C-alpha positions in Angstrom: 23.0 -116.6 -120.5 21.2 -117.6 -117.3 21.9 -121.3 -118.0 25.6 -120.6 -118.3 25.6 -118.7 -115.0 23.7 -121.5 -113.3 26.2 -124.1 -114.6 29.1 -122.1 -113.5 27.5 -121.7 -110.0 27.0 -125.4 -109.7 30.6 -126.2 -110.7 32.0 -123.7 -108.3 29.9 -124.8 -105.3 30.5 -128.5 -106.0 34.3 -128.3 -106.4 35.1 -128.5 -102.7 36.4 -124.9 -102.4 37.2 -123.8 -98.9 38.8 -120.6 -97.6 42.4 -120.9 -96.5 41.9 -120.3 -92.8 38.9 -122.6 -92.3 39.8 -124.8 -89.4 42.9 -122.8 -88.5 42.3 -123.2 -84.8 41.8 -127.0 -85.0 45.5 -127.8 -84.7 46.7 -127.7 -81.1 50.3 -126.9 -80.4 51.5 -128.5 -77.2 54.8 -127.3 -75.6 56.5 -128.1 -72.4 56.8 -124.4 -71.4 55.3 -121.2 -72.8 57.2 -118.0 -71.9 55.5 -114.6 -72.5 57.6 -111.4 -72.5 56.4 -107.9 -73.3 52.9 -106.7 -74.0 50.5 -109.1 -72.2 47.4 -108.3 -74.3 49.2 -109.1 -77.6 50.8 -112.2 -76.1 47.5 -113.6 -74.8 45.7 -113.0 -78.1 48.5 -114.9 -80.0 48.4 -117.8 -77.5 44.6 -118.1 -77.8 44.5 -117.6 -81.6 47.2 -120.3 -82.2 45.7 -122.6 -79.5 49.0 -123.0 -77.7 48.9 -125.3 -74.8 51.4 -125.9 -72.0 51.9 -129.4 -70.7 54.9 -130.0 -68.3 54.3 -133.8 -68.4 54.4 -133.9 -72.2 57.1 -135.9 -73.9 57.6 -132.9 -76.2 60.6 -131.0 -74.9 60.0 -127.9 -77.0 59.6 -124.5 -75.4 58.1 -121.4 -77.0 59.1 -117.9 -76.2 56.9 -115.0 -77.3 58.3 -111.5 -77.0 56.1 -108.6 -78.2 56.1 -104.8 -77.9 53.9 -102.0 -79.1 55.0 -98.4 -79.7 53.0 -95.4 -80.6 55.0 -92.6 -82.2 54.1 -89.0 -83.0 55.1 -88.7 -86.7 54.2 -85.1 -87.4 53.0 -81.9 -85.8 51.1 -78.9 -87.2 52.1 -75.3 -87.1 50.7 -74.9 -83.6 52.9 -77.7 -82.3 50.0 -80.1 -81.8 50.3 -83.7 -82.9 48.9 -84.2 -86.4 49.6 -87.9 -87.0 50.7 -91.0 -85.2 52.3 -94.4 -86.1 51.6 -97.6 -84.2 54.3 -100.3 -84.5 54.0 -103.8 -83.2 57.0 -106.1 -83.0 56.9 -109.8 -82.3 59.6 -112.4 -81.9 58.4 -116.0 -81.9 61.0 -118.5 -80.8 60.8 -122.3 -80.4 63.6 -124.0 -78.5 64.3 -127.7 -78.0 66.9 -128.6 -75.3 68.3 -125.0 -75.4 68.7 -125.3 -79.2 66.7 -122.8 -81.2 64.5 -124.7 -83.7 62.6 -121.7 -85.1 63.1 -118.0 -84.7 60.8 -115.7 -86.5 60.4 -111.9 -86.1 57.4 -109.9 -87.3 56.9 -106.1 -87.5 53.7 -104.3 -88.5 53.2 -100.5 -88.8 50.2 -98.3 -89.4 50.1 -94.5 -89.6 47.0 -92.4 -89.0 45.9 -88.9 -88.3 45.1 -87.4 -85.0 41.4 -87.0 -83.9 40.0 -84.0 -82.1 38.1 -86.2 -79.6 40.7 -88.1 -77.5 38.2 -90.9 -76.6 37.8 -91.6 -80.3 41.6 -91.5 -80.7 42.1 -94.1 -78.0 39.4 -96.3 -79.4 40.9 -96.0 -82.9 44.4 -96.9 -81.5 42.9 -100.0 -79.9 41.3 -101.0 -83.3 44.7 -100.4 -85.0 46.4 -102.6 -82.4 43.9 -105.4 -82.8 44.1 -105.2 -86.6 47.9 -105.3 -86.6 47.9 -108.2 -84.2 45.5 -110.2 -86.4 47.8 -109.6 -89.4 50.8 -110.9 -87.4 48.8 -113.9 -86.3 47.8 -114.8 -89.9 51.5 -114.6 -90.9 52.5 -116.7 -87.9 49.9 -119.4 -88.7 51.2 -119.6 -92.3 54.8 -119.8 -91.0 54.0 -122.6 -88.4 52.1 -124.7 -91.0 54.9 -124.7 -93.5 
Protein backbone atom coordinates (compact mmCIF):
# COMPACT_ATOMS: atom_id res chain seq x y z
CA UNK A 1 0.00 0.00 0.00
CA UNK A 2 2.84 2.39 0.84
CA UNK A 3 4.51 1.70 -2.49
CA UNK A 4 1.36 2.67 -4.35
CA UNK A 5 1.05 5.93 -2.39
CA UNK A 6 4.70 6.76 -3.03
CA UNK A 7 4.28 6.10 -6.76
CA UNK A 8 1.17 8.27 -6.90
CA UNK A 9 3.02 11.02 -5.04
CA UNK A 10 5.91 10.94 -7.53
CA UNK A 11 3.57 11.04 -10.52
CA UNK A 12 1.64 14.00 -9.14
CA UNK A 13 4.73 16.02 -8.21
CA UNK A 14 6.46 15.30 -11.50
CA UNK A 15 3.58 16.17 -13.81
CA UNK A 16 4.16 19.95 -13.81
CA UNK A 17 1.01 20.81 -11.90
CA UNK A 18 0.71 24.51 -10.99
CA UNK A 19 -2.13 26.42 -9.37
CA UNK A 20 -4.18 28.58 -11.74
CA UNK A 21 -3.13 31.94 -10.33
CA UNK A 22 0.63 31.36 -10.09
CA UNK A 23 2.23 34.27 -11.88
CA UNK A 24 -1.03 36.19 -12.21
CA UNK A 25 0.74 39.48 -11.54
CA UNK A 26 3.49 38.90 -14.10
CA UNK A 27 1.44 40.31 -16.97
CA UNK A 28 1.53 44.10 -17.17
CA UNK A 29 -1.38 45.94 -18.70
CA UNK A 30 -0.26 49.28 -20.14
CA UNK A 31 -2.89 51.87 -21.02
CA UNK A 32 -2.69 55.42 -22.26
CA UNK A 33 -4.99 56.64 -19.47
CA UNK A 34 -6.44 55.10 -16.30
CA UNK A 35 -9.55 56.78 -14.89
CA UNK A 36 -10.72 55.86 -11.37
CA UNK A 37 -14.25 56.75 -10.26
CA UNK A 38 -15.92 55.90 -6.97
CA UNK A 39 -14.36 54.15 -3.98
CA UNK A 40 -10.66 54.96 -4.01
CA UNK A 41 -9.58 52.02 -1.80
CA UNK A 42 -11.24 49.42 -4.03
CA UNK A 43 -9.96 51.11 -7.20
CA UNK A 44 -6.37 51.21 -5.93
CA UNK A 45 -6.42 47.58 -4.87
CA UNK A 46 -7.67 46.58 -8.34
CA UNK A 47 -5.00 48.67 -10.09
CA UNK A 48 -2.23 47.18 -7.97
CA UNK A 49 -3.52 43.59 -8.18
CA UNK A 50 -3.89 43.72 -11.97
CA UNK A 51 -0.59 45.58 -12.38
CA UNK A 52 -2.20 48.31 -14.50
CA UNK A 53 0.24 50.94 -15.75
CA UNK A 54 -0.43 54.33 -17.30
CA UNK A 55 1.89 55.50 -20.07
CA UNK A 56 0.86 58.61 -21.99
CA UNK A 57 3.66 58.11 -24.53
CA UNK A 58 2.60 54.54 -25.32
CA UNK A 59 1.49 53.61 -28.81
CA UNK A 60 -1.42 51.81 -27.20
CA UNK A 61 -4.45 54.10 -27.45
CA UNK A 62 -6.60 52.16 -25.04
CA UNK A 63 -8.04 53.83 -21.95
CA UNK A 64 -9.39 52.02 -18.90
CA UNK A 65 -12.17 53.33 -16.66
CA UNK A 66 -12.79 51.71 -13.28
CA UNK A 67 -15.98 52.70 -11.46
CA UNK A 68 -16.60 51.11 -8.06
CA UNK A 69 -18.95 51.59 -5.15
CA UNK A 70 -19.57 49.96 -1.78
CA UNK A 71 -22.86 50.01 0.08
CA UNK A 72 -23.66 48.70 3.56
CA UNK A 73 -27.35 48.07 4.16
CA UNK A 74 -29.26 47.23 7.31
CA UNK A 75 -31.16 44.09 6.35
CA UNK A 76 -33.08 43.33 9.56
CA UNK A 77 -33.86 44.70 12.99
CA UNK A 78 -34.76 42.96 16.23
CA UNK A 79 -37.88 43.61 18.35
CA UNK A 80 -36.12 46.52 20.12
CA UNK A 81 -35.50 48.29 16.80
CA UNK A 82 -31.75 47.62 16.84
CA UNK A 83 -29.96 46.43 13.72
CA UNK A 84 -29.65 42.64 13.71
CA UNK A 85 -27.90 42.08 10.37
CA UNK A 86 -26.13 43.92 7.57
CA UNK A 87 -25.38 43.32 3.90
CA UNK A 88 -22.27 44.69 2.19
CA UNK A 89 -22.50 45.09 -1.56
CA UNK A 90 -19.62 46.00 -3.89
CA UNK A 91 -20.27 47.01 -7.50
CA UNK A 92 -17.56 47.41 -10.12
CA UNK A 93 -17.72 48.49 -13.73
CA UNK A 94 -14.53 47.86 -15.73
CA UNK A 95 -14.45 49.51 -19.15
CA UNK A 96 -11.74 49.57 -21.83
CA UNK A 97 -12.06 52.17 -24.58
CA UNK A 98 -10.06 52.56 -27.77
CA UNK A 99 -10.53 55.89 -29.60
CA UNK A 100 -13.84 56.51 -27.79
CA UNK A 101 -15.10 53.07 -28.86
CA UNK A 102 -15.86 50.63 -26.04
CA UNK A 103 -13.76 47.49 -26.50
CA UNK A 104 -14.71 45.74 -23.26
CA UNK A 105 -17.36 46.58 -20.68
CA UNK A 106 -17.77 44.24 -17.73
CA UNK A 107 -19.77 44.73 -14.53
CA UNK A 108 -19.29 42.80 -11.30
CA UNK A 109 -21.39 42.73 -8.15
CA UNK A 110 -20.68 40.83 -4.94
CA UNK A 111 -22.80 40.72 -1.77
CA UNK A 112 -22.29 39.32 1.70
CA UNK A 113 -24.73 39.28 4.64
CA UNK A 114 -23.65 39.07 8.26
CA UNK A 115 -24.99 39.54 11.78
CA UNK A 116 -24.42 42.61 13.92
CA UNK A 117 -21.81 42.47 16.67
CA UNK A 118 -22.16 43.93 20.16
CA UNK A 119 -18.72 45.51 20.04
CA UNK A 120 -18.74 48.26 17.38
CA UNK A 121 -14.97 48.10 16.91
CA UNK A 122 -15.26 44.40 16.04
CA UNK A 123 -18.11 45.23 13.66
CA UNK A 124 -16.05 47.85 11.81
CA UNK A 125 -13.07 45.47 11.58
CA UNK A 126 -15.33 42.68 10.32
CA UNK A 127 -16.82 45.02 7.71
CA UNK A 128 -13.29 45.84 6.50
CA UNK A 129 -12.52 42.11 6.22
CA UNK A 130 -15.74 41.55 4.27
CA UNK A 131 -14.87 44.45 1.94
CA UNK A 132 -11.37 43.05 1.32
CA UNK A 133 -12.73 39.56 0.70
CA UNK A 134 -15.36 40.74 -1.78
CA UNK A 135 -12.75 42.87 -3.56
CA UNK A 136 -10.43 39.85 -3.90
CA UNK A 137 -13.28 37.80 -5.41
CA UNK A 138 -13.99 40.53 -7.95
CA UNK A 139 -10.27 40.77 -8.79
CA UNK A 140 -10.12 37.00 -9.40
CA UNK A 141 -13.08 37.20 -11.79
CA UNK A 142 -11.57 40.23 -13.51
CA UNK A 143 -8.24 38.43 -14.02
CA UNK A 144 -10.03 35.49 -15.60
CA UNK A 145 -12.06 37.83 -17.81
CA UNK A 146 -9.01 39.81 -18.98
CA UNK A 147 -7.01 36.66 -19.77
CA UNK A 148 -9.75 35.20 -22.00
